[in-house]
N, CA, C and O atoms as a Maestro MAE file, in Angstrom:
{
 s_m_m2io_version
 :::
 2.0.0
}

f_m_ct {
 s_m_title
 :::
 protein
 m_atom[292] {
  # First column is atom index #
  i_m_mmod_type
  r_m_x_coord
  r_m_y_coord
  r_m_z_coord
  i_m_residue_number
  s_m_chain_name
  s_m_pdb_residue_name
  s_m_pdb_atom_name
  i_m_atomic_number
  :::
  1 25 10.892 -8.287 29.711 1 A "MET " " N  " 7
  2 3 10.614 -6.887 29.910 1 A "MET " " CA " 6
  3 2 11.854 -6.219 30.490 1 A "MET " " C  " 6
  4 15 12.438 -6.697 31.462 1 A "MET " " O  " 8
  5 25 12.237 -5.128 29.890 2 A "LEU " " N  " 7
  6 3 13.344 -4.333 30.396 2 A "LEU " " CA " 6
  7 2 12.799 -3.372 31.448 2 A "LEU " " C  " 6
  8 15 11.834 -2.654 31.185 2 A "LEU " " O  " 8
  9 25 13.390 -3.348 32.608 3 A "ILE " " N  " 7
  10 3 12.964 -2.453 33.682 3 A "ILE " " CA " 6
  11 2 14.093 -1.475 33.951 3 A "ILE " " C  " 6
  12 15 15.226 -1.875 34.222 3 A "ILE " " O  " 8
  13 25 13.774 -0.185 33.873 4 A "LEU " " N  " 7
  14 3 14.764 0.866 34.056 4 A "LEU " " CA " 6
  15 2 14.352 1.786 35.193 4 A "LEU " " C  " 6
  16 15 13.161 1.963 35.451 4 A "LEU " " O  " 8
  17 25 15.313 2.362 35.861 5 A "THR " " N  " 7
  18 3 15.057 3.366 36.878 5 A "THR " " CA " 6
  19 2 15.513 4.703 36.319 5 A "THR " " C  " 6
  20 15 16.638 4.825 35.835 5 A "THR " " O  " 8
  21 25 14.650 5.702 36.382 6 A "ARG " " N  " 7
  22 3 14.960 7.032 35.883 6 A "ARG " " CA " 6
  23 2 14.509 8.059 36.910 6 A "ARG " " C  " 6
  24 15 13.580 7.821 37.682 6 A "ARG " " O  " 8
  25 25 15.168 9.181 36.905 7 A "LYS " " N  " 7
  26 3 14.795 10.298 37.765 7 A "LYS " " CA " 6
  27 2 14.150 11.378 36.907 7 A "LYS " " C  " 6
  28 15 14.203 11.319 35.679 7 A "LYS " " O  " 8
  29 25 13.544 12.360 37.559 8 A "THR " " N  " 7
  30 3 12.940 13.477 36.840 8 A "THR " " CA " 6
  31 2 13.956 14.094 35.888 8 A "THR " " C  " 6
  32 15 15.121 14.285 36.236 8 A "THR " " O  " 8
  33 25 13.495 14.397 34.692 9 A "ASN " " N  " 7
  34 3 14.280 14.987 33.596 9 A "ASN " " CA " 6
  35 2 15.244 14.011 32.931 9 A "ASN " " C  " 6
  36 15 16.000 14.418 32.048 9 A "ASN " " O  " 8
  37 25 15.245 12.736 33.324 10 A "GLU " " N  " 7
  38 3 16.052 11.741 32.626 10 A "GLU " " CA " 6
  39 2 15.209 11.118 31.523 10 A "GLU " " C  " 6
  40 15 13.980 11.148 31.577 10 A "GLU " " O  " 8
  41 25 15.876 10.554 30.526 11 A "LYS " " N  " 7
  42 3 15.181 10.063 29.339 11 A "LYS " " CA " 6
  43 2 15.543 8.622 29.012 11 A "LYS " " C  " 6
  44 15 16.546 8.081 29.477 11 A "LYS " " O  " 8
  45 25 14.696 8.030 28.202 12 A "ILE " " N  " 7
  46 3 14.924 6.711 27.624 12 A "ILE " " CA " 6
  47 2 14.776 6.885 26.120 12 A "ILE " " C  " 6
  48 15 13.809 7.489 25.655 12 A "ILE " " O  " 8
  49 25 15.726 6.362 25.360 13 A "ILE " " N  " 7
  50 3 15.700 6.456 23.905 13 A "ILE " " CA " 6
  51 2 15.324 5.088 23.350 13 A "ILE " " C  " 6
  52 15 15.910 4.074 23.729 13 A "ILE " " O  " 8
  53 25 14.339 5.066 22.447 14 A "ILE " " N  " 7
  54 3 13.918 3.831 21.788 14 A "ILE " " CA " 6
  55 2 14.163 4.005 20.295 14 A "ILE " " C  " 6
  56 15 13.560 4.864 19.652 14 A "ILE " " O  " 8
  57 25 15.041 3.191 19.760 15 A "GLY " " N  " 7
  58 3 15.356 3.274 18.335 15 A "GLY " " CA " 6
  59 2 15.925 4.629 17.972 15 A "GLY " " C  " 6
  60 15 16.599 5.277 18.773 15 A "GLY " " O  " 8
  61 25 15.637 5.049 16.729 16 A "ASP " " N  " 7
  62 3 16.181 6.310 16.240 16 A "ASP " " CA " 6
  63 2 15.273 7.506 16.484 16 A "ASP " " C  " 6
  64 15 15.731 8.646 16.408 16 A "ASP " " O  " 8
  65 25 13.988 7.275 16.778 17 A "GLY " " N  " 7
  66 3 13.089 8.417 16.789 17 A "GLY " " CA " 6
  67 2 12.153 8.557 17.962 17 A "GLY " " C  " 6
  68 15 11.272 9.416 17.931 17 A "GLY " " O  " 8
  69 25 12.303 7.748 19.001 18 A "ILE " " N  " 7
  70 3 11.361 7.814 20.117 18 A "ILE " " CA " 6
  71 2 12.124 8.097 21.404 18 A "ILE " " C  " 6
  72 15 13.085 7.405 21.740 18 A "ILE " " O  " 8
  73 25 11.678 9.122 22.112 19 A "THR " " N  " 7
  74 3 12.283 9.490 23.388 19 A "THR " " CA " 6
  75 2 11.189 9.544 24.447 19 A "THR " " C  " 6
  76 15 10.159 10.189 24.250 19 A "THR " " O  " 8
  77 25 11.412 8.870 25.564 20 A "ILE " " N  " 7
  78 3 10.514 8.894 26.714 20 A "ILE " " CA " 6
  79 2 11.201 9.715 27.790 20 A "ILE " " C  " 6
  80 15 12.332 9.414 28.173 20 A "ILE " " O  " 8
  81 25 10.529 10.755 28.285 21 A "SER " " N  " 7
  82 3 11.096 11.632 29.316 21 A "SER " " CA " 6
  83 2 10.276 11.543 30.591 21 A "SER " " C  " 6
  84 15 9.046 11.548 30.542 21 A "SER " " O  " 8
  85 25 10.946 11.461 31.729 22 A "VAL " " N  " 7
  86 3 10.269 11.522 33.021 22 A "VAL " " CA " 6
  87 2 10.078 13.001 33.336 22 A "VAL " " C  " 6
  88 15 11.053 13.730 33.521 22 A "VAL " " O  " 8
  89 25 8.847 13.437 33.396 23 A "ILE " " N  " 7
  90 3 8.532 14.838 33.621 23 A "ILE " " CA " 6
  91 2 8.412 15.144 35.111 23 A "ILE " " C  " 6
  92 15 8.935 16.145 35.601 23 A "ILE " " O  " 8
  93 25 7.709 14.256 35.822 24 A "GLU " " N  " 7
  94 3 7.451 14.521 37.241 24 A "GLU " " CA " 6
  95 2 7.113 13.213 37.946 24 A "GLU " " C  " 6
  96 15 6.458 12.341 37.375 24 A "GLU " " O  " 8
  97 25 7.558 13.088 39.167 25 A "VAL " " N  " 7
  98 3 7.185 11.960 40.025 25 A "VAL " " CA " 6
  99 2 6.512 12.561 41.248 25 A "VAL " " C  " 6
  100 15 7.100 13.366 41.970 25 A "VAL " " O  " 8
  101 25 5.256 12.151 41.466 26 A "ARG " " N  " 7
  102 3 4.501 12.676 42.601 26 A "ARG " " CA " 6
  103 2 3.748 11.511 43.249 26 A "ARG " " C  " 6
  104 15 2.782 10.998 42.686 26 A "ARG " " O  " 8
  105 25 4.198 11.102 44.432 27 A "GLY " " N  " 7
  106 3 3.558 9.964 45.097 27 A "GLY " " CA " 6
  107 2 3.712 8.715 44.262 27 A "GLY " " C  " 6
  108 15 4.827 8.324 43.914 27 A "GLY " " O  " 8
  109 25 2.576 8.075 43.933 28 A "ASP " " N  " 7
  110 3 2.615 6.848 43.139 28 A "ASP " " CA " 6
  111 2 2.331 7.096 41.661 28 A "ASP " " C  " 6
  112 15 2.061 6.157 40.912 28 A "ASP " " O  " 8
  113 25 2.393 8.364 41.242 29 A "GLN " " N  " 7
  114 3 2.165 8.688 39.836 29 A "GLN " " CA " 6
  115 2 3.423 9.258 39.202 29 A "GLN " " C  " 6
  116 15 4.181 10.001 39.827 29 A "GLN " " O  " 8
  117 25 3.621 8.890 37.951 30 A "VAL " " N  " 7
  118 3 4.754 9.385 37.182 30 A "VAL " " CA " 6
  119 2 4.200 10.030 35.915 30 A "VAL " " C  " 6
  120 15 3.430 9.407 35.184 30 A "VAL " " O  " 8
  121 25 4.585 11.257 35.658 31 A "ARG " " N  " 7
  122 3 4.209 11.921 34.410 31 A "ARG " " CA " 6
  123 2 5.359 11.732 33.432 31 A "ARG " " C  " 6
  124 15 6.513 12.033 33.737 31 A "ARG " " O  " 8
  125 25 5.019 11.229 32.253 32 A "ILE " " N  " 7
  126 3 6.042 11.010 31.240 32 A "ILE " " CA " 6
  127 2 5.680 11.780 29.979 32 A "ILE " " C  " 6
  128 15 4.513 12.074 29.722 32 A "ILE " " O  " 8
  129 25 6.695 12.096 29.209 33 A "GLY " " N  " 7
  130 3 6.504 12.700 27.896 33 A "GLY " " CA " 6
  131 2 7.018 11.746 26.845 33 A "GLY " " C  " 6
  132 15 8.037 11.082 27.038 33 A "GLY " " O  " 8
  133 25 6.313 11.677 25.733 34 A "VAL " " N  " 7
  134 3 6.717 10.800 24.635 34 A "VAL " " CA " 6
  135 2 6.941 11.668 23.404 34 A "VAL " " C  " 6
  136 15 6.035 12.374 22.959 34 A "VAL " " O  " 8
  137 25 8.125 11.615 22.868 35 A "ASP " " N  " 7
  138 3 8.453 12.320 21.637 35 A "ASP " " CA " 6
  139 2 8.680 11.250 20.580 35 A "ASP " " C  " 6
  140 15 9.635 10.477 20.660 35 A "ASP " " O  " 8
  141 25 7.792 11.213 19.585 36 A "ALA " " N  " 7
  142 3 7.866 10.182 18.549 36 A "ALA " " CA " 6
  143 2 7.442 10.779 17.218 36 A "ALA " " C  " 6
  144 15 6.724 11.779 17.186 36 A "ALA " " O  " 8
  145 25 7.878 10.178 16.123 37 A "PRO " " N  " 7
  146 3 7.426 10.647 14.807 37 A "PRO " " CA " 6
  147 2 5.910 10.531 14.684 37 A "PRO " " C  " 6
  148 15 5.293 9.678 15.322 37 A "PRO " " O  " 8
  149 25 5.316 11.388 13.862 38 A "LYS " " N  " 7
  150 3 3.859 11.350 13.682 38 A "LYS " " CA " 6
  151 2 3.376 10.010 13.144 38 A "LYS " " C  " 6
  152 15 2.217 9.646 13.345 38 A "LYS " " O  " 8
  153 25 4.241 9.278 12.470 39 A "SER " " N  " 7
  154 3 3.848 7.981 11.917 39 A "SER " " CA " 6
  155 2 3.721 6.903 12.997 39 A "SER " " C  " 6
  156 15 3.185 5.827 12.733 39 A "SER " " O  " 8
  157 25 4.206 7.181 14.202 40 A "VAL " " N  " 7
  158 3 4.124 6.226 15.306 40 A "VAL " " CA " 6
  159 2 2.936 6.609 16.187 40 A "VAL " " C  " 6
  160 15 2.903 7.700 16.757 40 A "VAL " " O  " 8
  161 25 1.978 5.719 16.292 41 A "LYS " " N  " 7
  162 3 0.819 5.980 17.137 41 A "LYS " " CA " 6
  163 2 1.169 5.642 18.583 41 A "LYS " " C  " 6
  164 15 1.737 4.585 18.857 41 A "LYS " " O  " 8
  165 25 0.832 6.536 19.502 42 A "VAL " " N  " 7
  166 3 1.116 6.347 20.918 42 A "VAL " " CA " 6
  167 2 -0.197 6.458 21.672 42 A "VAL " " C  " 6
  168 15 -0.870 7.486 21.597 42 A "VAL " " O  " 8
  169 25 -0.571 5.407 22.402 43 A "TYR " " N  " 7
  170 3 -1.827 5.365 23.145 43 A "TYR " " CA " 6
  171 2 -1.571 4.941 24.581 43 A "TYR " " C  " 6
  172 15 -0.629 4.199 24.860 43 A "TYR " " O  " 8
  173 25 -2.416 5.416 25.494 44 A "ARG " " N  " 7
  174 3 -2.464 4.820 26.825 44 A "ARG " " CA " 6
  175 2 -3.083 3.435 26.654 44 A "ARG " " C  " 6
  176 15 -3.894 3.226 25.752 44 A "ARG " " O  " 8
  177 25 -2.710 2.503 27.501 45 A "GLU " " N  " 7
  178 3 -3.168 1.121 27.353 45 A "GLU " " CA " 6
  179 2 -4.688 1.004 27.324 45 A "GLU " " C  " 6
  180 15 -5.232 0.271 26.498 45 A "GLU " " O  " 8
  181 25 -5.381 1.716 28.215 46 A "GLU " " N  " 7
  182 3 -6.842 1.601 28.274 46 A "GLU " " CA " 6
  183 2 -7.502 2.187 27.027 46 A "GLU " " C  " 6
  184 15 -8.550 1.698 26.604 46 A "GLU " " O  " 8
  185 25 -6.917 3.212 26.438 47 A "VAL " " N  " 7
  186 3 -7.459 3.774 25.199 47 A "VAL " " CA " 6
  187 2 -7.240 2.792 24.055 47 A "VAL " " C  " 6
  188 15 -8.140 2.575 23.243 47 A "VAL " " O  " 8
  189 25 -6.057 2.198 23.983 48 A "PHE " " N  " 7
  190 3 -5.771 1.212 22.946 48 A "PHE " " CA " 6
  191 2 -6.732 0.026 23.042 48 A "PHE " " C  " 6
  192 15 -7.226 -0.456 22.022 48 A "PHE " " O  " 8
  193 25 -6.998 -0.444 24.258 49 A "ALA " " N  " 7
  194 3 -7.925 -1.564 24.458 49 A "ALA " " CA " 6
  195 2 -9.328 -1.192 23.991 49 A "ALA " " C  " 6
  196 15 -10.011 -2.014 23.381 49 A "ALA " " O  " 8
  197 25 -9.767 0.032 24.269 50 A "ALA " " N  " 7
  198 3 -11.102 0.476 23.841 50 A "ALA " " CA " 6
  199 2 -11.181 0.567 22.317 50 A "ALA " " C  " 6
  200 15 -12.186 0.168 21.729 50 A "ALA " " O  " 8
  201 25 -10.145 1.081 21.677 51 A "ILE " " N  " 7
  202 3 -10.111 1.166 20.215 51 A "ILE " " CA " 6
  203 2 -10.158 -0.225 19.611 51 A "ILE " " C  " 6
  204 15 -10.894 -0.474 18.656 51 A "ILE " " O  " 8
  205 25 -9.366 -1.133 20.175 52 A "LYS " " N  " 7
  206 3 -9.327 -2.508 19.678 52 A "LYS " " CA " 6
  207 2 -10.697 -3.185 19.810 52 A "LYS " " C  " 6
  208 15 -11.156 -3.850 18.882 52 A "LYS " " O  " 8
  209 25 -11.342 -3.014 20.966 53 A "ALA " " N  " 7
  210 3 -12.664 -3.608 21.185 53 A "ALA " " CA " 6
  211 2 -13.696 -3.019 20.223 53 A "ALA " " C  " 6
  212 15 -14.541 -3.743 19.695 53 A "ALA " " O  " 8
  213 25 -13.629 -1.717 19.998 54 A "GLU " " N  " 7
  214 3 -14.562 -1.067 19.077 54 A "GLU " " CA " 6
  215 2 -14.353 -1.568 17.654 54 A "GLU " " C  " 6
  216 15 -15.323 -1.805 16.934 54 A "GLU " " O  " 8
  217 25 -13.109 -1.732 17.245 55 A "ASN " " N  " 7
  218 3 -12.817 -2.252 15.905 55 A "ASN " " CA " 6
  219 2 -13.307 -3.691 15.751 55 A "ASN " " C  " 6
  220 15 -13.842 -4.060 14.706 55 A "ASN " " O  " 8
  221 25 -13.124 -4.504 16.795 56 A "GLN " " N  " 7
  222 3 -13.588 -5.893 16.735 56 A "GLN " " CA " 6
  223 2 -15.115 -5.946 16.668 56 A "GLN " " C  " 6
  224 15 -15.678 -6.767 15.942 56 A "GLN " " O  " 8
  225 25 -15.783 -5.075 17.421 57 A "ALA " " N  " 7
  226 3 -17.247 -5.045 17.394 57 A "ALA " " CA " 6
  227 2 -17.747 -4.608 16.019 57 A "ALA " " C  " 6
  228 15 -18.723 -5.160 15.510 57 A "ALA " " O  " 8
  229 25 -17.092 -3.630 15.423 58 A "ALA " " N  " 7
  230 3 -17.486 -3.164 14.098 58 A "ALA " " CA " 6
  231 2 -17.290 -4.258 13.056 58 A "ALA " " C  " 6
  232 15 -18.130 -4.436 12.174 58 A "ALA " " O  " 8
  233 25 -16.188 -4.986 13.156 59 A "ALA " " N  " 7
  234 3 -15.922 -6.068 12.200 59 A "ALA " " CA " 6
  235 2 -16.937 -7.196 12.357 59 A "ALA " " C  " 6
  236 15 -17.352 -7.802 11.369 59 A "ALA " " O  " 8
  237 25 -17.337 -7.476 13.594 60 A "ALA " " N  " 7
  238 3 -18.297 -8.550 13.841 60 A "ALA " " CA " 6
  239 2 -19.704 -8.176 13.386 60 A "ALA " " C  " 6
  240 15 -20.498 -9.054 13.051 60 A "ALA " " O  " 8
  241 25 -20.017 -6.891 13.369 61 A "SER " " N  " 7
  242 3 -21.378 -6.467 13.025 61 A "SER " " CA " 6
  243 2 -21.576 -6.271 11.533 61 A "SER " " C  " 6
  244 15 -22.693 -6.010 11.087 61 A "SER " " O  " 8
  245 25 -20.514 -6.394 10.760 62 A "ARG " " N  " 7
  246 3 -20.651 -6.261 9.310 62 A "ARG " " CA " 6
  247 2 -21.499 -7.403 8.781 62 A "ARG " " C  " 6
  248 15 -21.303 -8.563 9.144 62 A "ARG " " O  " 8
  249 25 -22.433 -7.061 7.926 63 A "THR " " N  " 7
  250 3 -23.256 -8.098 7.306 63 A "THR " " CA " 6
  251 2 -22.906 -8.165 5.829 63 A "THR " " C  " 6
  252 15 -22.534 -7.163 5.218 63 A "THR " " O  " 8
  253 25 -23.026 -9.330 5.281 64 A "ALA " " N  " 7
  254 3 -22.718 -9.513 3.873 64 A "ALA " " CA " 6
  255 2 -23.767 -8.815 3.033 64 A "ALA " " C  " 6
  256 15 -24.955 -8.856 3.353 64 A "ALA " " O  " 8
  257 25 -23.332 -8.174 1.957 65 A "LEU " " N  " 7
  258 3 -24.266 -7.534 1.049 65 A "LEU " " CA " 6
  259 2 -25.000 -8.607 0.244 65 A "LEU " " C  " 6
  260 15 -24.410 -9.624 -0.120 65 A "LEU " " O  " 8
  261 25 -26.276 -8.381 -0.032 66 A "PRO " " N  " 7
  262 3 -26.996 -9.375 -0.837 66 A "PRO " " CA " 6
  263 2 -26.390 -9.443 -2.234 66 A "PRO " " C  " 6
  264 15 -25.943 -8.434 -2.779 66 A "PRO " " O  " 8
  265 25 -26.380 -10.623 -2.793 67 A "SER " " N  " 7
  266 3 -25.825 -10.770 -4.138 67 A "SER " " CA " 6
  267 2 -26.827 -10.234 -5.153 67 A "SER " " C  " 6
  268 15 -28.034 -10.424 -5.002 67 A "SER " " O  " 8
  269 25 -26.336 -9.580 -6.164 68 A "ILE " " N  " 7
  270 3 -27.186 -9.023 -7.210 68 A "ILE " " CA " 6
  271 2 -26.778 -9.684 -8.503 68 A "ILE " " C  " 6
  272 15 -25.615 -9.642 -8.905 68 A "ILE " " O  " 8
  273 25 -27.741 -10.285 -9.139 69 A "ASP " " N  " 7
  274 3 -27.475 -10.968 -10.400 69 A "ASP " " CA " 6
  275 2 -27.967 -10.083 -11.540 69 A "ASP " " C  " 6
  276 15 -29.163 -10.033 -11.825 69 A "ASP " " O  " 8
  277 25 -27.041 -9.387 -12.184 70 A "PHE " " N  " 7
  278 3 -27.401 -8.462 -13.259 70 A "PHE " " CA " 6
  279 2 -27.807 -9.210 -14.522 70 A "PHE " " C  " 6
  280 15 -28.450 -8.623 -15.392 70 A "PHE " " O  " 8
  281 25 -27.460 -10.462 -14.648 71 A "LEU " " N  " 7
  282 3 -27.766 -11.195 -15.858 71 A "LEU " " CA " 6
  283 2 -29.225 -11.599 -15.964 71 A "LEU " " C  " 6
  284 15 -29.701 -11.876 -17.064 71 A "LEU " " O  " 8
  285 25 -29.959 -11.640 -14.838 72 A "THR " " N  " 7
  286 3 -31.357 -12.100 -14.876 72 A "THR " " CA " 6
  287 2 -32.320 -10.964 -15.111 72 A "THR " " C  " 6
  288 15 -33.523 -11.207 -15.206 72 A "THR " " O  " 8
  289 25 -31.867 -9.771 -15.207 73 A "ARG " " N  " 7
  290 3 -32.770 -8.629 -15.417 73 A "ARG " " CA " 6
  291 2 -32.949 -8.355 -16.867 73 A "ARG " " C  " 6
  292 15 -33.675 -7.431 -17.236 73 A "ARG " " O  " 8
  :::
 }
 m_bond[291] {
  # First column is bond index #
  i_m_from
  i_m_to
  i_m_order
  :::
  1 1 2 1
  2 2 3 1
  3 3 4 2
  4 3 5 1
  5 5 6 1
  6 6 7 1
  7 7 8 2
  8 7 9 1
  9 9 10 1
  10 10 11 1
  11 11 12 2
  12 11 13 1
  13 13 14 1
  14 14 15 1
  15 15 16 2
  16 15 17 1
  17 17 18 1
  18 18 19 1
  19 19 20 2
  20 19 21 1
  21 21 22 1
  22 22 23 1
  23 23 24 2
  24 23 25 1
  25 25 26 1
  26 26 27 1
  27 27 28 2
  28 27 29 1
  29 29 30 1
  30 30 31 1
  31 31 32 2
  32 31 33 1
  33 33 34 1
  34 34 35 1
  35 35 36 2
  36 35 37 1
  37 37 38 1
  38 38 39 1
  39 39 40 2
  40 39 41 1
  41 41 42 1
  42 42 43 1
  43 43 44 2
  44 43 45 1
  45 45 46 1
  46 46 47 1
  47 47 48 2
  48 47 49 1
  49 49 50 1
  50 50 51 1
  51 51 52 2
  52 51 53 1
  53 53 54 1
  54 54 55 1
  55 55 56 2
  56 55 57 1
  57 57 58 1
  58 58 59 1
  59 59 60 2
  60 59 61 1
  61 61 62 1
  62 62 63 1
  63 63 64 2
  64 63 65 1
  65 65 66 1
  66 66 67 1
  67 67 68 2
  68 67 69 1
  69 69 70 1
  70 70 71 1
  71 71 72 2
  72 71 73 1
  73 73 74 1
  74 74 75 1
  75 75 76 2
  76 75 77 1
  77 77 78 1
  78 78 79 1
  79 79 80 2
  80 79 81 1
  81 81 82 1
  82 82 83 1
  83 83 84 2
  84 83 85 1
  85 85 86 1
  86 86 87 1
  87 87 88 2
  88 87 89 1
  89 89 90 1
  90 90 91 1
  91 91 92 2
  92 91 93 1
  93 93 94 1
  94 94 95 1
  95 95 96 2
  96 95 97 1
  97 97 98 1
  98 98 99 1
  99 99 100 2
  100 99 101 1
  101 101 102 1
  102 102 103 1
  103 103 104 2
  104 103 105 1
  105 105 106 1
  106 106 107 1
  107 107 108 2
  108 107 109 1
  109 109 110 1
  110 110 111 1
  111 111 112 2
  112 111 113 1
  113 113 114 1
  114 114 115 1
  115 115 116 2
  116 115 117 1
  117 117 118 1
  118 118 119 1
  119 119 120 2
  120 119 121 1
  121 121 122 1
  122 122 123 1
  123 123 124 2
  124 123 125 1
  125 125 126 1
  126 126 127 1
  127 127 128 2
  128 127 129 1
  129 129 130 1
  130 130 131 1
  131 131 132 2
  132 131 133 1
  133 133 134 1
  134 134 135 1
  135 135 136 2
  136 135 137 1
  137 137 138 1
  138 138 139 1
  139 139 140 2
  140 139 141 1
  141 141 142 1
  142 142 143 1
  143 143 144 2
  144 143 145 1
  145 145 146 1
  146 146 147 1
  147 147 148 2
  148 147 149 1
  149 149 150 1
  150 150 151 1
  151 151 152 2
  152 151 153 1
  153 153 154 1
  154 154 155 1
  155 155 156 2
  156 155 157 1
  157 157 158 1
  158 158 159 1
  159 159 160 2
  160 159 161 1
  161 161 162 1
  162 162 163 1
  163 163 164 2
  164 163 165 1
  165 165 166 1
  166 166 167 1
  167 167 168 2
  168 167 169 1
  169 169 170 1
  170 170 171 1
  171 171 172 2
  172 171 173 1
  173 173 174 1
  174 174 175 1
  175 175 176 2
  176 175 177 1
  177 177 178 1
  178 178 179 1
  179 179 180 2
  180 179 181 1
  181 181 182 1
  182 182 183 1
  183 183 184 2
  184 183 185 1
  185 185 186 1
  186 186 187 1
  187 187 188 2
  188 187 189 1
  189 189 190 1
  190 190 191 1
  191 191 192 2
  192 191 193 1
  193 193 194 1
  194 194 195 1
  195 195 196 2
  196 195 197 1
  197 197 198 1
  198 198 199 1
  199 199 200 2
  200 199 201 1
  201 201 202 1
  202 202 203 1
  203 203 204 2
  204 203 205 1
  205 205 206 1
  206 206 207 1
  207 207 208 2
  208 207 209 1
  209 209 210 1
  210 210 211 1
  211 211 212 2
  212 211 213 1
  213 213 214 1
  214 214 215 1
  215 215 216 2
  216 215 217 1
  217 217 218 1
  218 218 219 1
  219 219 220 2
  220 219 221 1
  221 221 222 1
  222 222 223 1
  223 223 224 2
  224 223 225 1
  225 225 226 1
  226 226 227 1
  227 227 228 2
  228 227 229 1
  229 229 230 1
  230 230 231 1
  231 231 232 2
  232 231 233 1
  233 233 234 1
  234 234 235 1
  235 235 236 2
  236 235 237 1
  237 237 238 1
  238 238 239 1
  239 239 240 2
  240 239 241 1
  241 241 242 1
  242 242 243 1
  243 243 244 2
  244 243 245 1
  245 245 246 1
  246 246 247 1
  247 247 248 2
  248 247 249 1
  249 249 250 1
  250 250 251 1
  251 251 252 2
  252 251 253 1
  253 253 254 1
  254 254 255 1
  255 255 256 2
  256 255 257 1
  257 257 258 1
  258 258 259 1
  259 259 260 2
  260 259 261 1
  261 261 262 1
  262 262 263 1
  263 263 264 2
  264 263 265 1
  265 265 266 1
  266 266 267 1
  267 267 268 2
  268 267 269 1
  269 269 270 1
  270 270 271 1
  271 271 272 2
  272 271 273 1
  273 273 274 1
  274 274 275 1
  275 275 276 2
  276 275 277 1
  277 277 278 1
  278 278 279 1
  279 279 280 2
  280 279 281 1
  281 281 282 1
  282 282 283 1
  283 283 284 2
  284 283 285 1
  285 285 286 1
  286 286 287 1
  287 287 288 2
  288 287 289 1
  289 289 290 1
  290 290 291 1
  291 291 292 2
  :::
 }
}
């Protein structure tokens, strides 16, 4: 893991199209801005975990469709 120290209004550049900006530091909270192409999905960790869990639950609840034999009709 790369650990960086930044001050308010300083930025971190990731690749060619992603910029992370420190907007504000207040106590133990840091507000950041993420500028990324629309093709890059950006989630807070807890939201990503909830989406992943929901997708896994949906995949597990899928039931197989009954087979239909058109030749016997």
